[in-house]
C-alpha positions in Angstrom: 1.0 13.5 3.3 1.5 17.1 3.8 -0.6 19.7 5.7 -1.7 21.1 2.4 -3.1 17.7 1.0 -4.8 17.2 4.4 -6.6 20.5 4.0 -7.3 19.8 0.4 -9.1 16.5 1.5 -10.8 18.4 4.6 -12.1 21.1 2.1 -13.5 18.6 -0.2 -15.2 16.2 2.2 -16.9 19.3 3.8 -18.7 20.2 0.5 -22.2 18.7 0.0 -22.7 16.0 -2.7 -18.9 15.6 -3.4 -17.0 12.6 -4.4 -13.2 12.2 -4.1 -11.8 10.8 -7.2 -8.8 11.1 -9.7 -8.1 13.4 -12.8 -5.0 12.9 -14.8 -3.7 10.6 -12.1 -4.2 13.4 -9.4 -6.5 13.6 -6.4 -9.7 15.5 -7.2 -13.1 16.1 -5.9 -16.1 15.8 -8.2 -19.9 16.9 -8.4 -22.3 14.9 -10.6 -19.1 13.2 -12.0 -17.6 16.3 -13.0 -14.4 17.4 -11.5 -14.1 21.1 -9.8 -10.9 21.0 -7.8 -7.8 18.7 -7.9 -4.4 18.8 -6.0 -1.3 19.2 -7.9 2.3 20.1 -6.8 1.3 20.6 -3.3 -1.3 23.3 -4.5 -5.0 23.3 -5.1 -6.4 23.8 -8.5 -9.9 25.1 -9.2 -12.2 25.1 -12.2 -13.4 28.9 -12.3 -15.0 31.4 -14.4 -15.5 35.3 -14.7 -14.3 37.7 -12.1 -13.5 34.9 -9.5 -11.2 33.3 -11.9 -9.3 36.6 -12.6 -8.9 37.2 -8.8 -7.6 33.8 -8.4 -5.3 34.0 -11.4 -4.0 37.5 -10.0 -2.6 36.1 -6.8 1.2 35.7 -6.6 2.4 32.3 -7.7 -1.0 31.5 -9.2 -1.2 30.1 -12.8 -3.3 28.3 -15.3 -3.4 24.7 -14.6 -0.7 22.8 -17.0 -0.7 19.1 -16.0 1.3 17.9 -18.7 4.0 20.6 -18.3 4.0 21.0 -22.2 2.6 24.5 -22.1 -0.8 23.4 -22.7 -2.6 25.1 -19.9 -6.3 24.3 -19.4 -7.7 27.9 -19.6 -10.5 27.6 -16.8 -8.5 25.9 -14.1 -6.2 28.2 -12.0 -3.4 26.5 -9.7 -3.4 28.4 -6.5 -0.1 28.8 -4.5 -0.5 27.4 -1.0 0.7 30.6 0.2 -3.1 31.4 -0.2 -4.5 28.3 1.4 -6.9 30.5 3.4 -8.6 31.3 0.2 -8.8 27.6 -0.9 -12.4 27.0 0.6 -13.9 30.1 -1.0 -12.3 29.1 -4.4 -13.6 25.4 -3.9 -17.1 26.6 -3.2 -17.0 29.0 -6.4 -15.7 26.0 -8.4 -18.4 23.7 -7.2 -21.1 26.3 -7.9 -19.8 26.9 -11.5 -19.3 23.2 -12.5 -22.9 22.2 -11.0 -24.4 25.1 -12.8 -22.8 24.3 -16.1 -24.1 20.7 -15.8 -27.9 21.3 -15.3 
């Protein structure tokens, strides 16, 4: 397990009411059965919207999440480079808040 994957797990476990699970065969965390973060290609991926989505996507190396690799990115999901792992907790909190609010 890489240090980035360990960090992903630590972040997910410290967020309230989350459950570790799988999404597209990748490790993820869910709130109320809905995924809000996952781990892919040694980077963390977040379901975001609005200004925080734009901010995350503007980071060097960040991109829309394309788990199939067939140029079909998921528009709300941003894969953030591990160069910005210091921001992962912030984005995880924002993703959890966004998904939690969208399922009320």
